[in-house]
C-alpha positions in Angstrom: 0.0 0.0 0.0 1.5 3.3 -1.0 2.2 6.1 1.3 -0.3 8.3 -0.6 -3.1 5.8 -0.3 -2.5 5.3 3.5 -2.6 9.0 4.0 -5.8 9.3 2.0 -7.4 6.6 4.2 -6.4 8.3 7.4 -7.8 11.7 6.1 -11.1 10.1 5.1 -11.4 8.3 8.3 -10.8 11.6 10.2 -13.3 13.4 8.0 -15.9 10.9 8.6 -15.4 10.8 12.4 -15.8 14.6 12.5 -18.8 14.5 10.2 -20.4 12.0 12.6 -19.5 14.0 15.7 -21.1 17.1 14.2 -24.1 15.1 13.4 -24.2 13.6 16.9 -23.8 17.1 18.5 -26.5 18.6 16.4 -28.9 15.8 17.2 -28.2 16.5 20.9 -28.8 20.1 20.6 -32.2 19.5 18.9 -33.3 17.2 21.5 -32.1 19.4 24.3 -33.8 22.4 22.7 -37.1 20.5 22.2 -36.9 19.2 25.9 -36.3 22.7 27.2 -39.3 23.9 25.3 -41.4 21.1 26.5 -40.4 21.5 30.2 -41.1 25.3 29.8 -44.4 24.7 28.3 -45.3 22.3 31.0 -44.4 24.8 33.7 -46.4 27.6 32.0 -49.3 25.3 31.9 -49.0 24.3 35.5 -48.8 27.9 36.5 -51.7 28.7 34.5 -53.7 26.0 36.0 -52.7 26.8 39.5 -53.8 30.4 38.9 -57.1 29.4 37.6 -57.6 27.0 40.6 -56.8 29.8 43.0 -59.3 32.3 41.1 -62.0 29.6 41.3 -61.7 28.9 44.9 -61.9 32.8 45.6 -65.1 33.2 43.7 -68.1 34.5 45.8 -70.4 31.9 44.6 -68.1 29.2 45.6 -67.7 30.8 49.1 -71.5 31.2 49.4 -72.2 27.6 48.4 -69.5 26.2 50.7 -71.1 28.0 53.7 -74.7 26.8 52.7 -75.5 23.9 55.0 -78.1 22.7 52.3 -75.4 22.2 49.8 -72.7 19.6 49.8 -69.5 20.0 47.6 -69.2 16.7 45.8 -66.4 14.8 43.9 -66.3 15.7 40.1 -68.3 12.7 38.6 -65.8 12.5 35.8 -63.0 11.4 38.3 -64.8 8.0 38.2 -63.8 7.5 34.6 -60.9 5.0 34.2 -57.6 6.4 32.7 -57.9 3.8 29.9 -61.4 5.2 28.9 -60.5 9.0 29.1 -58.9 9.2 25.7 -62.3 8.0 24.3 -64.5 10.0 26.6 -65.7 13.4 25.2 -66.0 15.3 28.5 -63.5 13.5 30.7 -61.0 13.3 28.1 -61.3 15.3 24.8 -62.5 18.5 26.6 -59.7 18.5 29.4 -56.8 20.6 29.2 -55.4 24.1 28.8 -57.7 26.2 26.5 -60.7 23.9 27.3 -61.7 22.7 30.7 -58.3 23.3 32.1 -59.4 22.7 35.8 -61.9 20.3 37.5 -65.4 21.5 37.9 -66.4 22.6 41.3 -69.7 20.8 41.9 -72.3 21.4 44.6 -75.3 19.3 45.3 -78.5 19.7 47.6 -80.5 16.7 48.3 -83.1 19.0 50.0 -83.6 21.2 47.0 -82.7 18.5 44.4 -80.5 21.1 42.7 -76.9 20.9 41.4 -74.5 23.9 40.8 -71.3 23.4 39.0 -68.7 26.2 38.5 -66.5 25.7 35.3 -63.9 27.6 33.4 -64.1 27.5 29.8 -61.0 28.2 27.6 -60.4 29.7 24.2 -60.0 26.5 22.4 -63.9 25.8 22.8 -65.2 28.6 20.5 -67.5 27.9 17.8 -66.5 31.4 16.4 -63.4 33.2 17.5 -63.7 34.4 21.2 -67.3 32.9 21.5 -68.2 29.7 23.2 -71.3 27.9 22.1 -72.5 27.0 25.5 -75.0 24.1 24.8 -77.5 23.1 27.4 -80.1 21.3 25.8 -81.7 23.6 23.1 -82.0 27.3 24.0 -79.1 29.8 23.3 -79.9 33.2 25.0 -76.6 35.2 24.6 -73.1 34.7 23.3 -70.6 33.5 25.8 -67.2 34.9 25.8 -64.2 32.5 26.2 -61.7 32.6 29.1 -64.2 33.2 31.9 -65.9 31.2 34.7 -69.4 30.0 34.2 -72.1 28.7 36.6 -74.2 25.7 35.6 -77.4 25.1 37.6 -80.0 22.3 37.3 -83.1 21.3 39.1 -85.2 18.1 39.2 -88.7 19.2 38.4 -90.5 15.9 38.4 -89.9 12.2 38.8 -91.9 9.5 37.3 -90.7 6.0 37.9 -87.5 5.6 35.8 -87.9 9.1 34.5 -86.3 12.2 35.9 -87.2 15.5 34.5 -84.6 18.3 34.8 -84.3 22.1 33.9 -81.1 23.8 33.8 -79.4 27.1 33.1 -75.9 28.3 32.2 -75.0 31.7 33.8 -72.2 34.1 33.9 -70.8 35.2 37.3 -72.9 38.4 37.0 -76.1 36.3 36.7 -76.8 36.6 33.0 -78.4 33.4 31.5 -76.6 32.5 28.3 -78.4 29.2 27.8 -81.2 27.3 29.3 -83.0 24.1 28.7 -84.5 20.8 30.0 -83.7 17.3 29.8 -85.2 13.9 30.5 -83.0 11.3 32.3 -83.7 7.6 32.2 -82.4 5.3 35.0 -81.6 1.7 34.5 -83.2 1.1 38.0 -87.0 0.7 38.5 -87.0 4.0 40.4 -85.2 7.0 39.1 -82.4 8.2 41.2 -81.2 11.1 39.3 -81.6 13.3 42.4 -78.8 11.4 44.3 -75.4 13.3 44.6 -73.5 12.9 41.4 -70.8 10.7 42.6 -71.3 8.2 39.7 -73.1 9.1 36.6 -72.8 5.9 34.8 -76.2 4.7 36.0 -77.8 7.6 34.1 -78.7 7.8 30.4 -79.5 11.1 28.6 
């Protein structure tokens, strides 16, 4: 093997090693940059959610209901949805997250009054038109609902007939403006409708 050929091999080997090193370092930089962005995004999202949680717990209506002995604060019914089902569940999965339902609903139930009140925060990714949320509660739309605000959902059992439970409800702003209202018929799997029970498990109800 000639000296010229040996030198060429050494030079080519060194060039390939340098090229591989450059590619490796570039890949590491890309991964590190994306990881940094991901961590930063997660931190911002957590900070946003913590801020909303704090705001929600300070709302006058929340304080009022927590001090009302006729209402009980109950666990969010969608907490019962198994993790493996959430990716296929519209309310417990699809609608959860920043820009949608970023925080858990705060739910109160009165067995005495047969009423339920839920306080939720609706994000900007739930708009039918830019900046406007289509707040659907059964049928009647009364006013446009702006995004990125807390809303109050109220419902009341008006009549029970065997397996049937008749419910009326409204969706209101914190200022008390009704943006949607409607009524519903719930059918229970059981012989006697138990729609008026605290909503710890909604699997027994069919809309």
